N, C-alpha and C positions, 0 to 999 in steps of 0.2 A: 442445576440442569444446564446442559451445554447448548449453545446456539451456534449456528453456522451461517456465515455471510459470504456472498460471492460478489466480487467487485472487478471492474475492468478499467483499463487505462491503455493508451497507445504510447509507443516510443517514437522518437523522431526517426524517420526513415533514412538512416545512415549507418552503414555496417560498422564503422569505427565507433560510433556512439553506442550502438547496441552492444558491441563487445565490451566497451567500458562500463556500461550499466550492469551487465552480467558479472563483470569482474568485481565491482563493488559488492554485489550480492553473494559472492563466494564467501566473504567474511565481513558481514556488516559490522559497523562500529559497536563496541560493547555497550555504549550508552544507548544506542538505538535498540539493541536487543533487550536491554533492561526496561526501556520505556514501553516496549511492546508487551513484555511479560507483566510489568507492574500494572498495566491497564486492564488486565483480565483476559488477554488473548492467550489461549493455551496452545494453539497450533496455528501456523501460518505457512502457506505454500503459494508460490507464484509460478505460473506456467507462461510460456511464450509461444506464439505462432506468428511468424513474420514480425510485424510491429505491435501486434495485439498482446497485451498482458491480461492474465486472468488470475485473480487472487482468491484463495479460499482461506477464510479465517474462522477458527473455532474459538469460542469464548466461554467464560463462566458467567455466573449471574452478576458479578460485579462490573462487567463491561457495559459501557454505553458510548456511543459515538460522541456525544456531547462532552462527557468527562475526558475522553481521549483527546478531543480537539483542544479542550482547555489546558490539559496537562502538556500537550505538545507545544501550545502557544507560549507556555511559561518555561519551556526547556530550551536553553540556548543551543545546546548540541543538536537537538532534534530540528530546530529551525535552520541550523547550518546544513544538516543533512538534506532537509527538504529543499532548500535553495539550490544545493548542489544537484539534486535529482532532477530539478526542472530543466537542467541542461539536456537531459536525455528524454524527458517525457513531454507529451502533448496531450491535451484533453481529447476525449472521444466526442464524436458528434452528439449534440444534445446536452453536453455538460454545461453547468452553470459557470459563468466567468470566474476564473480562479480555482475551480474545482478540479481536483486531481482524480483520485480513485472514485468511480461512480458505482453505487450499489446496484446490483442486477436483480431483476425480478425472477423469482422461481416460477417456471411455467410448467414443470413436469416433475413428478417423483414416482418411483416404482416401489 
């Protein structure tokens, strides 16, 4: 059974940094793509409006946020990517200290 999660994050309000962030996402590192797929994420899209990012993740039953976090913590290349991305990212209001992408609550479905 597929699951869908929606998450949000803000970018630093700087046109050059926003352009740099988008450039990195035109062709993410192969190791990052592999870590995403290996975690059970079957589809991922990120949208931007101004500095606000919105991610839609679709996963299979093997996915869990806990397993993904543990695998990411053990992956040197993922840690390098995440450290690099913090140059461009900033937490949304209400995020826990150190938290990046924040899970959004579904409030409507048709």
